[in-house]
mmCIF entry with sequence, helices, sheets and N, C-alpha, C, O atoms, coordinates in Angstrom:
data_MODEL
# 
_entry.id   MODEL 
# 
_entity.id                         1 
_entity.type                       polymer 
_entity.pdbx_number_of_molecules   1 
# 
_entity_poly.entity_id                      1 
_entity_poly.type                           'polypeptide(L)' 
_entity_poly.nstd_linkage                   no 
_entity_poly.nstd_monomer                   no 
_entity_poly.pdbx_seq_one_letter_code       
;(UNK)(UNK)(UNK)(UNK)(UNK)(UNK)(UNK)(UNK)(UNK)(UNK)(UNK)(UNK)(UNK)(UNK)(UNK)(UNK)
(UNK)(UNK)(UNK)(UNK)(UNK)(UNK)(UNK)(UNK)(UNK)(UNK)(UNK)(UNK)(UNK)(UNK)(UNK)(UNK)
(UNK)(UNK)(UNK)(UNK)(UNK)(UNK)(UNK)(UNK)(UNK)(UNK)(UNK)(UNK)(UNK)(UNK)(UNK)(UNK)
(UNK)(UNK)(UNK)(UNK)(UNK)(UNK)
;
_entity_poly.pdbx_seq_one_letter_code_can   XXXXXXXXXXXXXXXXXXXXXXXXXXXXXXXXXXXXXXXXXXXXXXXXXXXXXX 
_entity_poly.pdbx_strand_id                 A 
# 
loop_
_entity_poly_seq.entity_id 
_entity_poly_seq.num 
_entity_poly_seq.mon_id 
_entity_poly_seq.hetero 
1 1  UNK n 
1 2  UNK n 
1 3  UNK n 
1 4  UNK n 
1 5  UNK n 
1 6  UNK n 
1 7  UNK n 
1 8  UNK n 
1 9  UNK n 
1 10 UNK n 
1 11 UNK n 
1 12 UNK n 
1 13 UNK n 
1 14 UNK n 
1 15 UNK n 
1 16 UNK n 
1 17 UNK n 
1 18 UNK n 
1 19 UNK n 
1 20 UNK n 
1 21 UNK n 
1 22 UNK n 
1 23 UNK n 
1 24 UNK n 
1 25 UNK n 
1 26 UNK n 
1 27 UNK n 
1 28 UNK n 
1 29 UNK n 
1 30 UNK n 
1 31 UNK n 
1 32 UNK n 
1 33 UNK n 
1 34 UNK n 
1 35 UNK n 
1 36 UNK n 
1 37 UNK n 
1 38 UNK n 
1 39 UNK n 
1 40 UNK n 
1 41 UNK n 
1 42 UNK n 
1 43 UNK n 
1 44 UNK n 
1 45 UNK n 
1 46 UNK n 
1 47 UNK n 
1 48 UNK n 
1 49 UNK n 
1 50 UNK n 
1 51 UNK n 
1 52 UNK n 
1 53 UNK n 
1 54 UNK n 
# 
_struct_asym.id          A 
_struct_asym.entity_id   1 
# 
_struct_sheet.id               AA1 
_struct_sheet.type             ? 
_struct_sheet.number_strands   3 
_struct_sheet.details          ? 
# 
loop_
_struct_sheet_order.sheet_id 
_struct_sheet_order.range_id_1 
_struct_sheet_order.range_id_2 
_struct_sheet_order.offset 
_struct_sheet_order.sense 
AA1 1 2 ? anti-parallel 
AA1 2 3 ? anti-parallel 
# 
loop_
_struct_sheet_range.sheet_id 
_struct_sheet_range.id 
_struct_sheet_range.beg_label_comp_id 
_struct_sheet_range.beg_label_asym_id 
_struct_sheet_range.beg_label_seq_id 
_struct_sheet_range.pdbx_beg_PDB_ins_code 
_struct_sheet_range.end_label_comp_id 
_struct_sheet_range.end_label_asym_id 
_struct_sheet_range.end_label_seq_id 
_struct_sheet_range.pdbx_end_PDB_ins_code 
_struct_sheet_range.beg_auth_comp_id 
_struct_sheet_range.beg_auth_asym_id 
_struct_sheet_range.beg_auth_seq_id 
_struct_sheet_range.end_auth_comp_id 
_struct_sheet_range.end_auth_asym_id 
_struct_sheet_range.end_auth_seq_id 
AA1 1 UNK A 2  ? UNK A 8  ? UNK A 2  UNK A 8  
AA1 2 UNK A 18 ? UNK A 27 ? UNK A 18 UNK A 27 
AA1 3 UNK A 42 ? UNK A 51 ? UNK A 42 UNK A 51 
# 
loop_
_atom_site.group_PDB 
_atom_site.id 
_atom_site.type_symbol 
_atom_site.label_atom_id 
_atom_site.label_alt_id 
_atom_site.label_comp_id 
_atom_site.label_asym_id 
_atom_site.label_entity_id 
_atom_site.label_seq_id 
_atom_site.pdbx_PDB_ins_code 
_atom_site.Cartn_x 
_atom_site.Cartn_y 
_atom_site.Cartn_z 
_atom_site.occupancy 
_atom_site.B_iso_or_equiv 
_atom_site.pdbx_formal_charge 
_atom_site.auth_seq_id 
_atom_site.auth_comp_id 
_atom_site.auth_asym_id 
_atom_site.auth_atom_id 
_atom_site.pdbx_PDB_model_num 
ATOM 1   N N  . UNK A 1 1  ? 40.512 39.202 115.464 1.00 0.00 ? 1  UNK A N  1 
ATOM 2   C CA . UNK A 1 1  ? 39.991 39.434 116.762 1.00 0.00 ? 1  UNK A CA 1 
ATOM 3   C C  . UNK A 1 1  ? 40.976 40.287 117.436 1.00 0.00 ? 1  UNK A C  1 
ATOM 4   O O  . UNK A 1 1  ? 42.177 40.051 117.304 1.00 0.00 ? 1  UNK A O  1 
ATOM 5   N N  . UNK A 1 2  ? 40.538 41.281 118.164 1.00 0.00 ? 2  UNK A N  1 
ATOM 6   C CA . UNK A 1 2  ? 41.363 42.110 119.048 1.00 0.00 ? 2  UNK A CA 1 
ATOM 7   C C  . UNK A 1 2  ? 40.880 42.167 120.388 1.00 0.00 ? 2  UNK A C  1 
ATOM 8   O O  . UNK A 1 2  ? 39.686 42.358 120.620 1.00 0.00 ? 2  UNK A O  1 
ATOM 9   N N  . UNK A 1 3  ? 41.826 41.997 121.385 1.00 0.00 ? 3  UNK A N  1 
ATOM 10  C CA . UNK A 1 3  ? 41.431 42.198 122.804 1.00 0.00 ? 3  UNK A CA 1 
ATOM 11  C C  . UNK A 1 3  ? 42.293 43.337 123.336 1.00 0.00 ? 3  UNK A C  1 
ATOM 12  O O  . UNK A 1 3  ? 43.504 43.325 123.117 1.00 0.00 ? 3  UNK A O  1 
ATOM 13  N N  . UNK A 1 4  ? 41.677 44.389 124.073 1.00 0.00 ? 4  UNK A N  1 
ATOM 14  C CA . UNK A 1 4  ? 42.488 45.490 124.481 1.00 0.00 ? 4  UNK A CA 1 
ATOM 15  C C  . UNK A 1 4  ? 42.007 45.817 125.963 1.00 0.00 ? 4  UNK A C  1 
ATOM 16  O O  . UNK A 1 4  ? 40.875 45.550 126.367 1.00 0.00 ? 4  UNK A O  1 
ATOM 17  N N  . UNK A 1 5  ? 42.919 46.379 126.665 1.00 0.00 ? 5  UNK A N  1 
ATOM 18  C CA . UNK A 1 5  ? 42.683 46.944 128.033 1.00 0.00 ? 5  UNK A CA 1 
ATOM 19  C C  . UNK A 1 5  ? 43.209 48.309 128.057 1.00 0.00 ? 5  UNK A C  1 
ATOM 20  O O  . UNK A 1 5  ? 44.350 48.609 127.705 1.00 0.00 ? 5  UNK A O  1 
ATOM 21  N N  . UNK A 1 6  ? 42.232 49.204 128.535 1.00 0.00 ? 6  UNK A N  1 
ATOM 22  C CA . UNK A 1 6  ? 42.515 50.714 128.635 1.00 0.00 ? 6  UNK A CA 1 
ATOM 23  C C  . UNK A 1 6  ? 42.658 51.206 130.125 1.00 0.00 ? 6  UNK A C  1 
ATOM 24  O O  . UNK A 1 6  ? 41.874 50.866 131.011 1.00 0.00 ? 6  UNK A O  1 
ATOM 25  N N  . UNK A 1 7  ? 43.701 52.012 130.305 1.00 0.00 ? 7  UNK A N  1 
ATOM 26  C CA . UNK A 1 7  ? 43.955 52.597 131.592 1.00 0.00 ? 7  UNK A CA 1 
ATOM 27  C C  . UNK A 1 7  ? 44.024 54.112 131.416 1.00 0.00 ? 7  UNK A C  1 
ATOM 28  O O  . UNK A 1 7  ? 44.682 54.646 130.523 1.00 0.00 ? 7  UNK A O  1 
ATOM 29  N N  . UNK A 1 8  ? 43.248 54.818 132.392 1.00 0.00 ? 8  UNK A N  1 
ATOM 30  C CA . UNK A 1 8  ? 43.107 56.310 132.235 1.00 0.00 ? 8  UNK A CA 1 
ATOM 31  C C  . UNK A 1 8  ? 43.340 56.829 133.476 1.00 0.00 ? 8  UNK A C  1 
ATOM 32  O O  . UNK A 1 8  ? 43.222 56.121 134.477 1.00 0.00 ? 8  UNK A O  1 
ATOM 33  N N  . UNK A 1 9  ? 43.704 58.148 133.542 1.00 0.00 ? 9  UNK A N  1 
ATOM 34  C CA . UNK A 1 9  ? 43.916 58.923 134.760 1.00 0.00 ? 9  UNK A CA 1 
ATOM 35  C C  . UNK A 1 9  ? 42.646 59.633 135.132 1.00 0.00 ? 9  UNK A C  1 
ATOM 36  O O  . UNK A 1 9  ? 42.379 60.744 134.674 1.00 0.00 ? 9  UNK A O  1 
ATOM 37  N N  . UNK A 1 10 ? 41.861 58.984 135.971 1.00 0.00 ? 10 UNK A N  1 
ATOM 38  C CA . UNK A 1 10 ? 40.530 59.551 136.451 1.00 0.00 ? 10 UNK A CA 1 
ATOM 39  C C  . UNK A 1 10 ? 39.347 58.575 135.982 1.00 0.00 ? 10 UNK A C  1 
ATOM 40  O O  . UNK A 1 10 ? 39.543 57.502 135.411 1.00 0.00 ? 10 UNK A O  1 
ATOM 41  N N  . UNK A 1 11 ? 38.292 59.019 136.253 1.00 0.00 ? 11 UNK A N  1 
ATOM 42  C CA . UNK A 1 11 ? 37.042 58.407 135.949 1.00 0.00 ? 11 UNK A CA 1 
ATOM 43  C C  . UNK A 1 11 ? 36.136 59.080 134.863 1.00 0.00 ? 11 UNK A C  1 
ATOM 44  O O  . UNK A 1 11 ? 36.075 60.305 134.766 1.00 0.00 ? 11 UNK A O  1 
ATOM 45  N N  . UNK A 1 12 ? 35.501 58.312 134.126 1.00 0.00 ? 12 UNK A N  1 
ATOM 46  C CA . UNK A 1 12 ? 34.480 58.923 133.150 1.00 0.00 ? 12 UNK A CA 1 
ATOM 47  C C  . UNK A 1 12 ? 35.154 58.711 131.759 1.00 0.00 ? 12 UNK A C  1 
ATOM 48  O O  . UNK A 1 12 ? 36.342 58.443 131.577 1.00 0.00 ? 12 UNK A O  1 
ATOM 49  N N  . UNK A 1 13 ? 34.197 58.877 130.817 1.00 0.00 ? 13 UNK A N  1 
ATOM 50  C CA . UNK A 1 13 ? 34.518 58.604 129.325 1.00 0.00 ? 13 UNK A CA 1 
ATOM 51  C C  . UNK A 1 13 ? 35.664 59.564 128.821 1.00 0.00 ? 13 UNK A C  1 
ATOM 52  O O  . UNK A 1 13 ? 36.503 59.164 128.014 1.00 0.00 ? 13 UNK A O  1 
ATOM 53  N N  . UNK A 1 14 ? 35.668 60.774 129.299 1.00 0.00 ? 14 UNK A N  1 
ATOM 54  C CA . UNK A 1 14 ? 36.608 61.737 128.806 1.00 0.00 ? 14 UNK A CA 1 
ATOM 55  C C  . UNK A 1 14 ? 37.773 61.976 129.581 1.00 0.00 ? 14 UNK A C  1 
ATOM 56  O O  . UNK A 1 14 ? 38.428 62.996 129.366 1.00 0.00 ? 14 UNK A O  1 
ATOM 57  N N  . UNK A 1 15 ? 38.170 61.034 130.596 1.00 0.00 ? 15 UNK A N  1 
ATOM 58  C CA . UNK A 1 15 ? 39.469 61.057 131.306 1.00 0.00 ? 15 UNK A CA 1 
ATOM 59  C C  . UNK A 1 15 ? 40.638 60.793 130.386 1.00 0.00 ? 15 UNK A C  1 
ATOM 60  O O  . UNK A 1 15 ? 40.689 59.811 129.646 1.00 0.00 ? 15 UNK A O  1 
ATOM 61  N N  . UNK A 1 16 ? 41.508 61.655 130.465 1.00 0.00 ? 16 UNK A N  1 
ATOM 62  C CA . UNK A 1 16 ? 42.724 61.590 129.606 1.00 0.00 ? 16 UNK A CA 1 
ATOM 63  C C  . UNK A 1 16 ? 43.965 61.915 130.423 1.00 0.00 ? 16 UNK A C  1 
ATOM 64  O O  . UNK A 1 16 ? 43.789 62.651 131.393 1.00 0.00 ? 16 UNK A O  1 
ATOM 65  N N  . UNK A 1 17 ? 45.089 61.512 130.194 1.00 0.00 ? 17 UNK A N  1 
ATOM 66  C CA . UNK A 1 17 ? 45.589 60.601 129.192 1.00 0.00 ? 17 UNK A CA 1 
ATOM 67  C C  . UNK A 1 17 ? 45.027 59.181 129.299 1.00 0.00 ? 17 UNK A C  1 
ATOM 68  O O  . UNK A 1 17 ? 44.666 58.816 130.418 1.00 0.00 ? 17 UNK A O  1 
ATOM 69  N N  . UNK A 1 18 ? 44.924 58.434 128.383 1.00 0.00 ? 18 UNK A N  1 
ATOM 70  C CA . UNK A 1 18 ? 44.576 57.033 128.275 1.00 0.00 ? 18 UNK A CA 1 
ATOM 71  C C  . UNK A 1 18 ? 45.651 56.144 127.531 1.00 0.00 ? 18 UNK A C  1 
ATOM 72  O O  . UNK A 1 18 ? 46.118 56.487 126.445 1.00 0.00 ? 18 UNK A O  1 
ATOM 73  N N  . UNK A 1 19 ? 45.987 55.068 128.132 1.00 0.00 ? 19 UNK A N  1 
ATOM 74  C CA . UNK A 1 19 ? 46.953 54.101 127.619 1.00 0.00 ? 19 UNK A CA 1 
ATOM 75  C C  . UNK A 1 19 ? 46.174 52.835 127.294 1.00 0.00 ? 19 UNK A C  1 
ATOM 76  O O  . UNK A 1 19 ? 45.391 52.364 128.119 1.00 0.00 ? 19 UNK A O  1 
ATOM 77  N N  . UNK A 1 20 ? 46.368 52.308 126.167 1.00 0.00 ? 20 UNK A N  1 
ATOM 78  C CA . UNK A 1 20 ? 45.695 51.073 125.757 1.00 0.00 ? 20 UNK A CA 1 
ATOM 79  C C  . UNK A 1 20 ? 46.753 50.011 125.315 1.00 0.00 ? 20 UNK A C  1 
ATOM 80  O O  . UNK A 1 20 ? 47.654 50.283 124.522 1.00 0.00 ? 20 UNK A O  1 
ATOM 81  N N  . UNK A 1 21 ? 46.587 48.836 125.861 1.00 0.00 ? 21 UNK A N  1 
ATOM 82  C CA . UNK A 1 21 ? 47.451 47.817 125.523 1.00 0.00 ? 21 UNK A CA 1 
ATOM 83  C C  . UNK A 1 21 ? 46.547 46.799 124.765 1.00 0.00 ? 21 UNK A C  1 
ATOM 84  O O  . UNK A 1 21 ? 45.467 46.454 125.245 1.00 0.00 ? 21 UNK A O  1 
ATOM 85  N N  . UNK A 1 22 ? 47.007 46.321 123.569 1.00 0.00 ? 22 UNK A N  1 
ATOM 86  C CA . UNK A 1 22 ? 46.103 45.374 122.833 1.00 0.00 ? 22 UNK A CA 1 
ATOM 87  C C  . UNK A 1 22 ? 46.914 44.246 122.202 1.00 0.00 ? 22 UNK A C  1 
ATOM 88  O O  . UNK A 1 22 ? 48.131 44.290 122.017 1.00 0.00 ? 22 UNK A O  1 
ATOM 89  N N  . UNK A 1 23 ? 46.109 43.236 121.893 1.00 0.00 ? 23 UNK A N  1 
ATOM 90  C CA . UNK A 1 23 ? 46.627 42.037 121.110 1.00 0.00 ? 23 UNK A CA 1 
ATOM 91  C C  . UNK A 1 23 ? 45.662 41.688 120.069 1.00 0.00 ? 23 UNK A C  1 
ATOM 92  O O  . UNK A 1 23 ? 44.468 41.625 120.360 1.00 0.00 ? 23 UNK A O  1 
ATOM 93  N N  . UNK A 1 24 ? 46.075 41.453 118.869 1.00 0.00 ? 24 UNK A N  1 
ATOM 94  C CA . UNK A 1 24 ? 45.296 41.202 117.743 1.00 0.00 ? 24 UNK A CA 1 
ATOM 95  C C  . UNK A 1 24 ? 45.782 39.880 117.032 1.00 0.00 ? 24 UNK A C  1 
ATOM 96  O O  . UNK A 1 24 ? 46.973 39.679 116.793 1.00 0.00 ? 24 UNK A O  1 
ATOM 97  N N  . UNK A 1 25 ? 44.789 39.004 116.715 1.00 0.00 ? 25 UNK A N  1 
ATOM 98  C CA . UNK A 1 25 ? 45.041 37.719 115.931 1.00 0.00 ? 25 UNK A CA 1 
ATOM 99  C C  . UNK A 1 25 ? 44.479 37.890 114.562 1.00 0.00 ? 25 UNK A C  1 
ATOM 100 O O  . UNK A 1 25 ? 43.266 38.067 114.446 1.00 0.00 ? 25 UNK A O  1 
ATOM 101 N N  . UNK A 1 26 ? 45.239 37.855 113.533 1.00 0.00 ? 26 UNK A N  1 
ATOM 102 C CA . UNK A 1 26 ? 44.868 37.911 112.223 1.00 0.00 ? 26 UNK A CA 1 
ATOM 103 C C  . UNK A 1 26 ? 44.907 36.691 111.529 1.00 0.00 ? 26 UNK A C  1 
ATOM 104 O O  . UNK A 1 26 ? 45.902 35.978 111.661 1.00 0.00 ? 26 UNK A O  1 
ATOM 105 N N  . UNK A 1 27 ? 43.853 36.295 110.715 1.00 0.00 ? 27 UNK A N  1 
ATOM 106 C CA . UNK A 1 27 ? 43.881 35.004 109.953 1.00 0.00 ? 27 UNK A CA 1 
ATOM 107 C C  . UNK A 1 27 ? 43.526 35.317 108.637 1.00 0.00 ? 27 UNK A C  1 
ATOM 108 O O  . UNK A 1 27 ? 42.415 35.800 108.422 1.00 0.00 ? 27 UNK A O  1 
ATOM 109 N N  . UNK A 1 28 ? 44.439 35.079 107.583 1.00 0.00 ? 28 UNK A N  1 
ATOM 110 C CA . UNK A 1 28 ? 44.156 35.272 106.221 1.00 0.00 ? 28 UNK A CA 1 
ATOM 111 C C  . UNK A 1 28 ? 43.586 34.058 105.486 1.00 0.00 ? 28 UNK A C  1 
ATOM 112 O O  . UNK A 1 28 ? 44.284 33.271 104.846 1.00 0.00 ? 28 UNK A O  1 
ATOM 113 N N  . UNK A 1 29 ? 42.248 33.969 105.630 1.00 0.00 ? 29 UNK A N  1 
ATOM 114 C CA . UNK A 1 29 ? 41.528 32.699 105.097 1.00 0.00 ? 29 UNK A CA 1 
ATOM 115 C C  . UNK A 1 29 ? 41.446 32.845 103.548 1.00 0.00 ? 29 UNK A C  1 
ATOM 116 O O  . UNK A 1 29 ? 41.349 31.841 102.841 1.00 0.00 ? 29 UNK A O  1 
ATOM 117 N N  . UNK A 1 30 ? 41.487 34.100 103.025 1.00 0.00 ? 30 UNK A N  1 
ATOM 118 C CA . UNK A 1 30 ? 41.145 34.374 101.560 1.00 0.00 ? 30 UNK A CA 1 
ATOM 119 C C  . UNK A 1 30 ? 42.488 34.182 100.721 1.00 0.00 ? 30 UNK A C  1 
ATOM 120 O O  . UNK A 1 30 ? 42.410 34.233 99.493  1.00 0.00 ? 30 UNK A O  1 
ATOM 121 N N  . UNK A 1 31 ? 43.567 33.989 101.265 1.00 0.00 ? 31 UNK A N  1 
ATOM 122 C CA . UNK A 1 31 ? 44.815 33.924 100.584 1.00 0.00 ? 31 UNK A CA 1 
ATOM 123 C C  . UNK A 1 31 ? 45.155 35.225 99.786  1.00 0.00 ? 31 UNK A C  1 
ATOM 124 O O  . UNK A 1 31 ? 45.665 35.197 98.666  1.00 0.00 ? 31 UNK A O  1 
ATOM 125 N N  . UNK A 1 32 ? 44.820 36.392 100.475 1.00 0.00 ? 32 UNK A N  1 
ATOM 126 C CA . UNK A 1 32 ? 45.110 37.676 99.915  1.00 0.00 ? 32 UNK A CA 1 
ATOM 127 C C  . UNK A 1 32 ? 46.435 38.245 100.151 1.00 0.00 ? 32 UNK A C  1 
ATOM 128 O O  . UNK A 1 32 ? 46.821 39.299 99.647  1.00 0.00 ? 32 UNK A O  1 
ATOM 129 N N  . UNK A 1 33 ? 47.097 37.523 100.919 1.00 0.00 ? 33 UNK A N  1 
ATOM 130 C CA . UNK A 1 33 ? 48.464 37.970 101.376 1.00 0.00 ? 33 UNK A CA 1 
ATOM 131 C C  . UNK A 1 33 ? 48.639 39.378 101.868 1.00 0.00 ? 33 UNK A C  1 
ATOM 132 O O  . UNK A 1 33 ? 49.510 40.146 101.461 1.00 0.00 ? 33 UNK A O  1 
ATOM 133 N N  . UNK A 1 34 ? 47.665 39.670 102.849 1.00 0.00 ? 34 UNK A N  1 
ATOM 134 C CA . UNK A 1 34 ? 47.664 41.069 103.398 1.00 0.00 ? 34 UNK A CA 1 
ATOM 135 C C  . UNK A 1 34 ? 48.523 41.130 104.634 1.00 0.00 ? 34 UNK A C  1 
ATOM 136 O O  . UNK A 1 34 ? 48.694 42.217 105.186 1.00 0.00 ? 34 UNK A O  1 
ATOM 137 N N  . UNK A 1 35 ? 49.099 39.982 105.123 1.00 0.00 ? 35 UNK A N  1 
ATOM 138 C CA . UNK A 1 35 ? 49.972 39.982 106.367 1.00 0.00 ? 35 UNK A CA 1 
ATOM 139 C C  . UNK A 1 35 ? 51.248 40.436 106.063 1.00 0.00 ? 35 UNK A C  1 
ATOM 140 O O  . UNK A 1 35 ? 51.627 40.440 104.892 1.00 0.00 ? 35 UNK A O  1 
ATOM 141 N N  . UNK A 1 36 ? 52.027 40.856 107.053 1.00 0.00 ? 36 UNK A N  1 
ATOM 142 C CA . UNK A 1 36 ? 53.299 41.320 106.911 1.00 0.00 ? 36 UNK A CA 1 
ATOM 143 C C  . UNK A 1 36 ? 54.271 40.228 106.370 1.00 0.00 ? 36 UNK A C  1 
ATOM 144 O O  . UNK A 1 36 ? 55.122 40.557 105.544 1.00 0.00 ? 36 UNK A O  1 
ATOM 145 N N  . UNK A 1 37 ? 54.187 39.070 106.761 1.00 0.00 ? 37 UNK A N  1 
ATOM 146 C CA . UNK A 1 37 ? 54.979 37.965 106.282 1.00 0.00 ? 37 UNK A CA 1 
ATOM 147 C C  . UNK A 1 37 ? 54.023 37.144 105.388 1.00 0.00 ? 37 UNK A C  1 
ATOM 148 O O  . UNK A 1 37 ? 53.101 36.440 105.802 1.00 0.00 ? 37 UNK A O  1 
ATOM 149 N N  . UNK A 1 38 ? 54.414 37.356 103.986 1.00 0.00 ? 38 UNK A N  1 
ATOM 150 C CA . UNK A 1 38 ? 53.461 36.737 102.971 1.00 0.00 ? 38 UNK A CA 1 
ATOM 151 C C  . UNK A 1 38 ? 53.374 35.190 102.919 1.00 0.00 ? 38 UNK A C  1 
ATOM 152 O O  . UNK A 1 38 ? 52.536 34.582 102.252 1.00 0.00 ? 38 UNK A O  1 
ATOM 153 N N  . UNK A 1 39 ? 54.302 34.633 103.672 1.00 0.00 ? 39 UNK A N  1 
ATOM 154 C CA . UNK A 1 39 ? 54.305 33.103 103.625 1.00 0.00 ? 39 UNK A CA 1 
ATOM 155 C C  . UNK A 1 39 ? 53.443 32.534 104.781 1.00 0.00 ? 39 UNK A C  1 
ATOM 156 O O  . UNK A 1 39 ? 53.322 31.314 104.890 1.00 0.00 ? 39 UNK A O  1 
ATOM 157 N N  . UNK A 1 40 ? 52.888 33.315 105.578 1.00 0.00 ? 40 UNK A N  1 
ATOM 158 C CA . UNK A 1 40 ? 52.207 32.825 106.716 1.00 0.00 ? 40 UNK A CA 1 
ATOM 159 C C  . UNK A 1 40 ? 50.620 33.030 106.498 1.00 0.00 ? 40 UNK A C  1 
ATOM 160 O O  . UNK A 1 40 ? 50.202 33.860 105.690 1.00 0.00 ? 40 UNK A O  1 
ATOM 161 N N  . UNK A 1 41 ? 49.851 32.300 107.195 1.00 0.00 ? 41 UNK A N  1 
ATOM 162 C CA . UNK A 1 41 ? 48.359 32.356 107.151 1.00 0.00 ? 41 UNK A CA 1 
ATOM 163 C C  . UNK A 1 41 ? 47.754 33.026 108.224 1.00 0.00 ? 41 UNK A C  1 
ATOM 164 O O  . UNK A 1 41 ? 46.596 33.437 108.151 1.00 0.00 ? 41 UNK A O  1 
ATOM 165 N N  . UNK A 1 42 ? 48.585 33.188 109.391 1.00 0.00 ? 42 UNK A N  1 
ATOM 166 C CA . UNK A 1 42 ? 48.027 34.056 110.507 1.00 0.00 ? 42 UNK A CA 1 
ATOM 167 C C  . UNK A 1 42 ? 49.156 34.687 111.192 1.00 0.00 ? 42 UNK A C  1 
ATOM 168 O O  . UNK A 1 42 ? 50.321 34.340 111.001 1.00 0.00 ? 42 UNK A O  1 
ATOM 169 N N  . UNK A 1 43 ? 48.775 35.674 112.039 1.00 0.00 ? 43 UNK A N  1 
ATOM 170 C CA . UNK A 1 43 ? 49.708 36.557 112.724 1.00 0.00 ? 43 UNK A CA 1 
ATOM 171 C C  . UNK A 1 43 ? 49.079 36.987 113.919 1.00 0.00 ? 43 UNK A C  1 
ATOM 172 O O  . UNK A 1 43 ? 47.856 37.069 114.031 1.00 0.00 ? 43 UNK A O  1 
ATOM 173 N N  . UNK A 1 44 ? 49.973 37.292 114.909 1.00 0.00 ? 44 UNK A N  1 
ATOM 174 C CA . UNK A 1 44 ? 49.530 37.735 116.242 1.00 0.00 ? 44 UNK A CA 1 
ATOM 175 C C  . UNK A 1 44 ? 50.340 39.089 116.417 1.00 0.00 ? 44 UNK A C  1 
ATOM 176 O O  . UNK A 1 44 ? 51.560 39.072 116.252 1.00 0.00 ? 44 UNK A O  1 
ATOM 177 N N  . UNK A 1 45 ? 49.676 40.262 116.749 1.00 0.00 ? 45 UNK A N  1 
ATOM 178 C CA . UNK A 1 45 ? 50.296 41.519 116.931 1.00 0.00 ? 45 UNK A CA 1 
ATOM 179 C C  . UNK A 1 45 ? 49.962 42.132 118.252 1.00 0.00 ? 45 UNK A C  1 
ATOM 180 O O  . UNK A 1 45 ? 48.810 42.075 118.682 1.00 0.00 ? 45 UNK A O  1 
ATOM 181 N N  . UNK A 1 46 ? 50.996 42.757 118.958 1.00 0.00 ? 46 UNK A N  1 
ATOM 182 C CA . UNK A 1 46 ? 50.816 43.290 120.308 1.00 0.00 ? 46 UNK A CA 1 
ATOM 183 C C  . UNK A 1 46 ? 51.153 44.812 120.109 1.00 0.00 ? 46 UNK A C  1 
ATOM 184 O O  . UNK A 1 46 ? 51.975 45.184 119.271 1.00 0.00 ? 46 UNK A O  1 
ATOM 185 N N  . UNK A 1 47 ? 50.527 45.591 120.859 1.00 0.00 ? 47 UNK A N  1 
ATOM 186 C CA . UNK A 1 47 ? 50.879 46.989 120.740 1.00 0.00 ? 47 UNK A CA 1 
ATOM 187 C C  . UNK A 1 47 ? 50.381 47.860 121.869 1.00 0.00 ? 47 UNK A C  1 
ATOM 188 O O  . UNK A 1 47 ? 49.620 47.413 122.727 1.00 0.00 ? 47 UNK A O  1 
ATOM 189 N N  . UNK A 1 48 ? 50.788 49.026 121.862 1.00 0.00 ? 48 UNK A N  1 
ATOM 190 C CA . UNK A 1 48 ? 50.383 50.048 122.921 1.00 0.00 ? 48 UNK A CA 1 
ATOM 191 C C  . UNK A 1 48 ? 50.029 51.334 122.271 1.00 0.00 ? 48 UNK A C  1 
ATOM 192 O O  . UNK A 1 48 ? 50.712 51.827 121.373 1.00 0.00 ? 48 UNK A O  1 
ATOM 193 N N  . UNK A 1 49 ? 48.921 51.876 122.755 1.00 0.00 ? 49 UNK A N  1 
ATOM 194 C CA . UNK A 1 49 ? 48.441 53.168 122.032 1.00 0.00 ? 49 UNK A CA 1 
ATOM 195 C C  . UNK A 1 49 ? 48.205 54.222 123.213 1.00 0.00 ? 49 UNK A C  1 
ATOM 196 O O  . UNK A 1 49 ? 47.726 53.901 124.300 1.00 0.00 ? 49 UNK A O  1 
ATOM 197 N N  . UNK A 1 50 ? 48.555 55.373 122.907 1.00 0.00 ? 50 UNK A N  1 
ATOM 198 C CA . UNK A 1 50 ? 48.399 56.475 123.908 1.00 0.00 ? 50 UNK A CA 1 
ATOM 199 C C  . UNK A 1 50 ? 47.555 57.523 123.295 1.00 0.00 ? 50 UNK A C  1 
ATOM 200 O O  . UNK A 1 50 ? 47.729 57.905 122.138 1.00 0.00 ? 50 UNK A O  1 
ATOM 201 N N  . UNK A 1 51 ? 46.540 58.033 124.166 1.00 0.00 ? 51 UNK A N  1 
ATOM 202 C CA . UNK A 1 51 ? 45.636 59.160 123.734 1.00 0.00 ? 51 UNK A CA 1 
ATOM 203 C C  . UNK A 1 51 ? 45.762 60.259 124.692 1.00 0.00 ? 51 UNK A C  1 
ATOM 204 O O  . UNK A 1 51 ? 45.608 60.040 125.894 1.00 0.00 ? 51 UNK A O  1 
ATOM 205 N N  . UNK A 1 52 ? 46.027 61.406 124.251 1.00 0.00 ? 52 UNK A N  1 
ATOM 206 C CA . UNK A 1 52 ? 46.107 62.646 125.268 1.00 0.00 ? 52 UNK A CA 1 
ATOM 207 C C  . UNK A 1 52 ? 45.552 63.893 124.580 1.00 0.00 ? 52 UNK A C  1 
ATOM 208 O O  . UNK A 1 52 ? 45.818 64.169 123.410 1.00 0.00 ? 52 UNK A O  1 
ATOM 209 N N  . UNK A 1 53 ? 44.844 64.560 125.294 1.00 0.00 ? 53 UNK A N  1 
ATOM 210 C CA . UNK A 1 53 ? 44.353 65.839 124.827 1.00 0.00 ? 53 UNK A CA 1 
ATOM 211 C C  . UNK A 1 53 ? 45.039 67.013 125.500 1.00 0.00 ? 53 UNK A C  1 
ATOM 212 O O  . UNK A 1 53 ? 45.358 66.993 126.688 1.00 0.00 ? 53 UNK A O  1 
ATOM 213 N N  . UNK A 1 54 ? 45.257 68.063 124.661 1.00 0.00 ? 54 UNK A N  1 
ATOM 214 C CA . UNK A 1 54 ? 45.997 69.235 125.183 1.00 0.00 ? 54 UNK A CA 1 
ATOM 215 C C  . UNK A 1 54 ? 45.031 70.457 125.104 1.00 0.00 ? 54 UNK A C  1 
ATOM 216 O O  . UNK A 1 54 ? 45.407 71.567 125.481 1.00 0.00 ? 54 UNK A O  1 
# 
C-alpha cells in the first residue's frame, strides 16, 4: 500500500515542477524474499520524487 502527497507550483494537472512525498508498506506474504532485507516479512519505505519539465 502506498500513500503519497503531491505539491506543485500552480494549479491544474500540468502544473510543474511537482514534488511528491510518499510512504509504502510492503508485506511479503508469499515468502518470495523480494524485500531488501531477506530475513524480514515486511518493510516500510519513505521517499521523495521530483518531476520537472523543460
